[in-house]
VOGU-3710 file (C-alpha; in Angstrom, 3 decimals, decimal comma):
1> mttlsddeqf> 9,030/-184,233/177,027  12,478/-182,255/176,175  14,240/-180,490/178,760  11,582/-177,585/178,512  11,186/-174,514/181,381  8,434/-174,957/183,840  6,645/-171,707/181,871  7,217/-173,430/178,502  5,689/-176,711/179,697  2,794/-174,891/180,778
11> ivrtvkqfvd> 2,427/-173,404/177,415  2,595/-176,658/175,914  0,161/-177,788/178,426  -2,469/-174,916/177,707  -1,860/-175,197/173,846  -2,898/-178,918/174,263  -5,854/-178,057/176,047  -7,126/-175,628/173,852  -6,798/-178,506/170,987  -8,103/-180,908/173,017
21> kdvkpvvrel> -11,130/-178,568/174,111  -11,465/-176,176/171,549  -10,496/-177,623/168,063  -10,985/-181,278/168,133  -15,091/-180,622/168,875  -15,204/-178,539/165,732  -12,580/-179,432/163,274  -14,363/-181,908/161,073  -17,224/-179,532/160,374  -14,865/-176,773/159,944
31> ehantypeal> -12,601/-178,996/157,182  -15,088/-180,813/155,321  -17,358/-176,606/155,045  -13,369/-175,834/154,037  -14,376/-172,587/156,593  -12,231/-170,269/157,922  -11,367/-171,303/161,797  -12,126/-167,135/162,600  -13,301/-168,058/166,089  -10,254/-170,928/166,675
41> iermkelgif> -7,650/-168,187/165,359  -8,982/-165,150/167,706  -8,553/-168,016/170,818  -4,451/-168,456/169,400  -4,655/-164,961/169,381  -5,707/-164,938/173,267  -2,766/-167,698/173,981  -0,122/-165,608/172,535  0,500/-168,185/169,994  1,769/-165,478/167,102
51> glavpeeygg> 4,273/-163,601/169,614  5,964/-166,969/170,446  9,296/-165,414/168,466  8,571/-162,248/169,532  10,995/-160,683/172,226  9,278/-159,264/175,462  10,533/-155,971/174,355  8,105/-155,796/171,518  4,968/-157,303/173,461  5,915/-161,278/172,539
61> tpvsmpcyvl> 6,388/-164,552/174,562  9,426/-165,871/173,042  9,917/-169,585/173,595  12,935/-171,624/172,961  12,923/-173,755/169,618  12,426/-176,991/170,986  9,068/-175,222/172,618  8,144/-174,701/169,594  8,593/-177,517/168,072  6,350/-178,908/170,499
71> iteelargwm> 3,513/-176,236/170,292  3,436/-176,663/166,334  3,048/-180,200/166,879  0,098/-180,216/169,298  -1,929/-177,477/166,966  -1,332/-179,951/164,449  -2,514/-182,666/166,087  -6,041/-180,997/166,507  -5,859/-179,330/162,612  -3,223/-179,554/160,456
81> slagamgght> -4,639/-175,658/159,283  -4,128/-174,071/162,485  -0,190/-174,686/162,920  0,352/-173,568/158,968  -1,897/-170,361/159,639  1,157/-169,438/162,021  4,081/-170,962/160,270  4,954/-168,416/157,555  4,097/-166,086/160,733  6,696/-167,001/162,816
91> vvcklllkfg> 9,322/-167,121/159,945  8,585/-163,437/158,961  8,737/-162,893/162,910  12,569/-164,005/162,858  13,500/-162,497/159,438  12,598/-159,148/160,820  14,070/-160,097/164,640  17,838/-161,010/162,531  17,647/-158,775/159,324  15,119/-155,895/160,131
101> tpeqkqhylp> 16,152/-152,091/161,117  15,680/-150,694/164,254  12,098/-148,880/162,062  10,842/-152,426/160,510  11,320/-153,859/164,045  9,729/-151,274/166,080  6,955/-150,852/163,061  5,877/-154,604/162,779  6,823/-156,686/165,833  4,278/-155,064/168,419
111> rmatgevrat> 1,170/-155,980/166,267  2,581/-158,631/164,894  2,537/-160,211/169,023  -0,355/-160,081/169,523  -1,840/-160,712/165,669  -3,226/-157,863/165,257  -0,716/-158,451/161,968  -0,666/-162,146/160,740  2,228/-162,336/158,563  3,193/-164,606/155,588
121> maltepgggs> 5,917/-165,240/152,887  5,283/-164,759/148,888  7,848/-167,125/147,397  6,738/-169,310/145,071  5,688/-168,355/141,232  3,109/-170,009/138,686  5,826/-170,767/136,352  8,313/-172,382/139,057  8,417/-173,914/142,610  12,174/-174,379/144,132
131> dlqamrtvar> 13,964/-172,711/141,709  13,924/-169,464/143,603  16,530/-167,554/141,213  14,713/-167,946/138,224  11,809/-165,947/139,766  9,949/-163,127/137,481  8,865/-160,867/139,750  10,620/-157,748/139,759  10,325/-154,257/141,744  12,368/-151,481/139,497
141> ksddgyvvng> 13,471/-148,914/141,938  11,949/-145,123/141,203  12,474/-141,786/142,576  10,373/-142,602/145,652  10,108/-146,652/146,238  9,904/-149,653/144,172  7,518/-150,668/141,592  6,724/-154,232/141,801  5,111/-156,371/138,439  5,042/-160,235/139,253
151> sktwitnsrr> 2,585/-163,154/140,529  3,176/-165,568/143,627  1,347/-168,895/144,142  0,403/-171,269/147,031  0,587/-168,204/149,310  -1,118/-169,261/152,566  -2,649/-166,777/154,332  -2,680/-164,297/151,877  -5,699/-163,219/151,872  -5,777/-162,482/155,603
161> skliallckt> -2,207/-161,748/155,877  -1,211/-157,459/156,546  2,068/-158,154/155,955  3,987/-159,788/152,985  7,299/-160,634/152,914  7,776/-160,851/149,365  10,867/-162,168/147,509  11,551/-160,706/144,263  13,853/-159,242/142,110  15,741/-155,581/142,569
171> dpdaqpahqg> 18,327/-156,284/139,910  17,006/-158,697/137,137  20,275/-158,562/135,550  22,642/-159,368/138,184  24,889/-162,585/138,131  24,843/-164,807/139,892  21,414/-164,532/140,077  20,938/-164,597/143,974  22,664/-161,277/144,526  19,979/-159,468/142,594
181> isillaehgp> 17,074/-160,819/144,772  15,588/-158,827/147,752  12,801/-159,123/150,422  10,304/-156,445/150,392  7,942/-155,825/153,270  4,785/-155,141/151,573  1,025/-154,823/152,506  -2,672/-155,249/150,889  -2,930/-151,882/148,525  -3,901/-151,084/144,890
191> gltvsrdlpk> -1,821/-152,806/142,533  -1,751/-156,069/144,460  -4,465/-158,387/143,983  -5,482/-161,953/145,237  -5,973/-163,132/141,917  -7,923/-166,757/143,163  -7,645/-169,235/145,748  -6,222/-172,488/144,871  -8,210/-175,959/144,867  -6,393/-178,231/147,322
201> lgykgvesce> -6,651/-181,732/148,083  -6,060/-180,700/152,046  -4,892/-178,516/153,931  -8,430/-176,592/153,874  -10,124/-173,644/155,847  -6,820/-171,850/155,538  -6,599/-170,050/152,189  -3,452/-170,734/149,939  -3,752/-168,153/146,777  -2,213/-166,558/143,875
211> lsfedyrvpl> -1,475/-162,866/144,168  -0,863/-160,466/141,376  1,597/-157,487/141,456  0,580/-155,083/138,226  2,300/-151,551/139,457  2,495/-152,246/143,048  4,012/-149,518/145,079  5,969/-150,085/147,998  8,672/-147,184/149,727  12,116/-147,688/149,745
221> navlggvegd> 12,214/-148,346/153,390  10,202/-151,312/152,307  13,348/-153,274/151,510  14,085/-155,759/154,836  17,117/-154,275/156,282  17,616/-151,648/154,196  20,092/-153,126/151,969  18,722/-154,506/148,198  20,445/-158,113/146,969  20,517/-159,806/150,721
231> gfaqmmsgle> 17,192/-160,866/150,073  18,405/-164,829/148,788  19,997/-165,033/152,003  17,928/-163,961/154,423  15,029/-165,953/153,164  17,233/-169,323/152,881  18,126/-168,061/156,711  14,340/-168,124/157,515  13,693/-171,456/155,451  15,365/-173,041/158,440
241> tgrlqvaara> 12,652/-171,615/160,662  10,101/-173,083/157,871  11,338/-176,656/157,359  11,234/-176,891/161,079  7,825/-175,862/161,302  6,472/-178,226/158,950  8,550/-181,313/159,971  6,435/-180,350/163,697  3,361/-179,786/161,618  4,141/-183,394/160,326
251> lgvgraaled> 4,785/-184,949/163,858  1,447/-183,799/164,757  -0,502/-185,263/161,901  1,396/-188,725/162,970  0,603/-188,255/166,278  -3,413/-187,966/165,669  -3,489/-190,737/163,266  -1,498/-193,070/165,490  -3,427/-191,803/168,652  -6,768/-192,602/166,836
261> slayaqsres> -5,660/-195,892/165,472  -4,643/-196,872/168,889  -8,139/-196,015/169,840  -9,439/-197,926/166,986  -7,316/-200,690/167,301  -8,816/-201,224/171,254  -12,410/-201,357/170,436  -12,861/-202,487/167,232  -12,759/-206,834/167,525  -12,136/-208,941/165,125
271> fgkpiwqhqs> -12,083/-212,753/165,468  -13,179/-212,570/169,346  -10,540/-210,395/170,107  -9,309/-206,330/169,875  -7,795/-206,158/166,747  -4,693/-204,878/168,119  -3,687/-208,573/169,645  -3,579/-209,948/165,820  0,100/-209,650/165,057  -0,206/-207,627/161,741
281> ignyladmat> -2,041/-204,960/163,672  -0,169/-205,175/166,428  2,738/-204,505/164,283  1,504/-201,590/162,568  1,423/-199,753/165,651  4,990/-201,040/167,105  6,142/-199,139/163,546  3,861/-196,236/163,480  5,382/-195,515/166,795  8,638/-196,072/166,499
291> slsaarqltl> 8,946/-194,328/163,531  6,821/-191,100/165,190  9,371/-190,858/167,830  12,519/-190,839/165,674  11,175/-188,103/163,857  10,412/-186,406/167,056  14,228/-186,885/168,101  15,020/-185,462/164,622  13,194/-182,318/164,822  13,794/-181,374/168,457
301> haareadagr> 17,735/-182,278/167,760  17,775/-179,743/164,806  15,668/-177,156/167,067  17,911/-177,428/169,827  21,360/-176,981/167,355  19,461/-173,759/166,085  19,277/-172,449/169,653  23,006/-172,889/170,089  23,215/-170,513/166,989  24,466/-173,163/164,634
311> rvdmeagmak> 23,588/-173,503/160,459  21,298/-176,308/160,095  20,129/-175,730/157,092  21,410/-179,908/156,685  19,412/-180,525/160,065  16,180/-178,957/159,139  15,884/-180,733/156,034  16,663/-184,151/157,283  13,897/-183,298/160,474  11,368/-182,167/157,582
321> lfasetamqi> 12,035/-184,849/155,022  12,099/-188,094/157,660  8,971/-186,222/159,518  6,938/-185,630/156,049  7,913/-189,280/155,325  6,763/-190,839/158,312  3,841/-189,016/158,723  2,392/-189,619/154,888  3,367/-193,350/155,612  1,805/-193,358/159,673
331> altavrihgg> -0,925/-191,895/157,809  -1,603/-194,133/155,326  -1,254/-196,937/157,869  -3,982/-195,653/159,720  -6,450/-196,338/156,652  -4,966/-199,638/156,429  -6,192/-200,216/160,438  -9,483/-198,497/160,130  -10,406/-200,871/157,117  -13,799/-199,106/155,284
341> ygystefdve> -14,110/-196,321/157,930  -10,425/-195,315/157,085  -12,210/-194,012/153,955  -15,421/-192,763/155,254  -15,345/-189,006/155,696  -16,989/-189,861/159,413  -13,736/-190,285/160,349  -10,334/-188,227/160,559  -8,060/-190,888/159,321  -9,010/-189,968/155,714
351> ryfrdaplmi> -8,026/-186,062/156,341  -4,391/-187,408/158,076  -4,559/-188,599/154,679  -5,093/-185,864/152,740  -2,836/-183,526/154,937  -0,255/-185,341/155,244  1,790/-184,673/151,449  1,714/-181,090/152,059  4,388/-181,168/153,852  6,438/-183,572/151,263
361> vgegtneiqr> 5,888/-180,920/148,580  5,717/-177,681/150,857  8,620/-175,539/152,159  10,650/-177,111/149,536  10,043/-180,620/148,088  11,446/-183,422/149,837  13,657/-183,956/146,523  14,851/-180,336/147,282  15,761/-181,523/150,964  17,957/-184,668/149,758
371> nvivrqliar> 20,160/-181,963/147,703  20,283/-179,610/150,965  21,617/-182,374/152,904  24,044/-183,761/150,255  25,586/-180,551/149,445  26,175/-180,199/153,290  27,289/-183,622/153,551  30,317/-182,762/151,829  30,884/-179,292/152,561  31,073/-180,447/155,864
381> gglep> 33,086/-183,812/155,025  30,821/-186,231/156,280  28,159/-186,607/159,080  29,702/-185,495/162,775  28,260/-188,028/165,537
//
């Protein structure tokens, strides 16, 4: 484990115990039924997991970014959906802390720390994914606030989140386009409809929805930071945390697949010996462990850089790219190791194989991550040791 304080090590151990005791015994049933894990979410509230990015002055239990990565990994090891349930929430907490007005912080953060108010982000639109500057959701200013029209899709926890960090255009004619984008702090109310739940390959239990805004109104003070036009830069900053969180989720899925494969390879016998003793299976396990260790170190490096106050869009992009591709490969290899049982819903490896692709396409596709990385390589003049 990377260097953590004694308190942080205790928190990580506590989350690990929660996963082993409360999550693993029920995850297969909940996931196959696509049931929202209400009891597990309540337990996460009690453990303070929704307050990990909130300062003590607002009632939170703040932890370092490396600690947050390891907590997220533990949750995803049990069920990636649980890590997803707190991912966007953490990003919105950090957006409020970094950019929010004193009134916005005081209004939301104490209730976000307890999980009473859970938050999510609304970026993606049905007509476009990673090209955020081309969004069509518009908030037009009126005398007493903004009137929002448009739609968003793939919004996690949107039915149950009481706060939505809504990325939209407050000046559709601005050039360049990003200067006309703002974040509105939106809550459920007239004009905001959860229009449908999206059917998914994996990532079950936690809903991903489309949101429709039809003459939806928010007050003038709903603009994050109180200034129009800063939303794109604000959200790009928030996505550094989001991509680290997705990388950590990938670590959890990869680790679960490795742990299941190690256990199976020791108990399953073929030709008179445990299958791990066959070179092909042993090589699989060695490569899985090596790749996972490399992904974890890359993610923790980005986390430490973030804690040092440095810009980490390249480092977070590298971590997300490598960890997600690693998780996908490990999940596929776990299916190979389990043979026919790897294709059975009676074992968990098929779930890992269905969950892993989300980290490749979520929070900015890996193709976008490569674009971010190369732009930063050029801007920084290469890769420093």
